[in-house]
C-alpha positions in Angstrom: 0.0 0.0 0.0 1.3 3.4 -1.0 -0.1 6.6 0.6 0.3 9.9 -1.4 -0.6 13.0 0.5 -1.8 16.0 -1.4 -3.2 19.4 -0.3 -6.1 21.0 -2.2 -7.9 24.1 -0.9 -5.8 23.8 2.4 -7.3 20.3 2.9 -4.9 17.3 3.3 -6.1 14.3 1.3 -4.5 10.8 1.3 -4.6 9.0 -2.0 -4.2 5.2 -1.5 -2.6 3.0 -4.1 -2.6 -0.7 -3.7 -2.5 -3.8 -5.8 -4.1 -5.8 -3.0 -7.5 -5.8 -1.4 -7.5 -3.5 1.6 -11.0 -3.6 2.8 -12.8 -6.9 3.3 -14.7 -6.3 6.5 -15.2 -3.7 9.3 -11.9 -4.5 11.0 -9.9 -4.1 7.9 -11.6 -0.7 7.3 -10.6 0.3 10.9 -7.0 -0.8 10.2 -6.9 1.3 7.0 -8.3 4.4 8.9 -5.7 3.9 11.6 -2.8 3.3 9.2 -3.6 6.3 7.0 -4.1 8.6 10.0 -0.8 7.4 11.6 1.3 7.6 8.4 -0.2 10.8 6.8 -2.3 12.5 9.5 -5.1 12.7 6.9 -8.8 12.2 7.7 -9.8 12.3 4.0 -9.1 9.3 1.9 -9.3 8.4 -1.8 -9.4 4.7 -2.5 -9.9 2.8 -5.7 -12.9 0.4 -5.7 -10.6 -2.5 -6.7 -9.1 -2.3 -3.1 -12.6 -3.1 -1.7 -14.1 -6.6 -1.7 -16.9 -7.3 -4.1 -19.4 -8.1 -1.3 -19.3 -4.4 -0.3 -21.1 -3.5 -3.6 -23.9 -6.0 -2.9 -26.1 -4.2 -0.4 -27.9 -7.3 0.7 -24.7 -8.4 2.5 -24.9 -5.2 4.7 -21.2 -4.9 4.5 -21.2 -1.5 2.9 -23.2 0.0 5.8 -21.1 -1.7 8.4 -17.8 -0.5 6.8 -19.0 3.0 6.0 -20.3 3.4 9.6 -16.7 3.1 10.7 -15.6 6.0 8.5 -18.5 8.1 9.9 -17.7 7.1 13.6 -14.1 8.0 13.2 -14.8 11.3 11.3 -13.0 10.1 8.1 -14.3 11.2 4.8 -13.8 8.8 1.9 -14.1 8.9 -1.9 -14.2 5.6 -3.7 -13.2 5.9 -7.3 -14.0 3.6 -10.2 -16.6 2.6 -12.7 -19.8 1.7 -10.9 -21.9 1.2 -14.1 -21.4 -2.6 -13.8 -23.7 -2.6 -10.8 -27.3 -2.7 -12.1 -29.1 -2.8 -8.8 -31.5 0.1 -8.4 -30.9 0.1 -4.6 -27.2 0.4 -5.1 -27.6 3.3 -7.6 -29.9 5.0 -5.1 -27.3 4.4 -2.4 -24.6 6.0 -4.5 -26.9 8.9 -5.2 -27.6 9.5 -1.6 -24.0 9.2 -0.5 -22.9 11.7 -3.1 -25.4 14.2 -1.9 -23.9 14.0 1.6 -20.6 15.3 3.0 -18.7 12.2 4.1 -18.8 9.4 1.5 -18.5 9.7 -2.2 -18.5 7.4 -5.2 -16.6 9.2 -8.0 -15.5 8.1 -11.5 -12.0 9.5 -11.2 -9.4 10.9 -8.9 -9.9 14.6 -10.0 -13.6 14.5 -9.0 -12.7 12.8 -5.7 -10.1 15.5 -4.9 -12.6 18.2 -5.6 -15.4 16.6 -3.5 -13.1 16.0 -0.5 -11.5 19.4 -0.6 -14.8 21.3 -0.5 -16.9 19.3 1.9 
């Protein structure tokens, strides 16, 4: 895992690069939050969707809610980047829409959009 720290609009953001799966359950999400905070001091994270297990994107597993609650509880904002068009579930599309209207969790198509969202919210 590689952490790149950037500053946009006086906001520090950690961009995580990894070839391995980083989030598979709530505990691994907590581990990521702690590691990023310790190594970069950032409480805003950009993560590629490939670093998150596939069960996260199936809302019936309730894994997304369990994991994202950890980010909310620890006051960490996250932008997950990638192509979400492969998920046809109406409930998942609604979930993304509602998240993107908020201020803590975002699903963006690219890093530039993610940086913009995290630097203004």
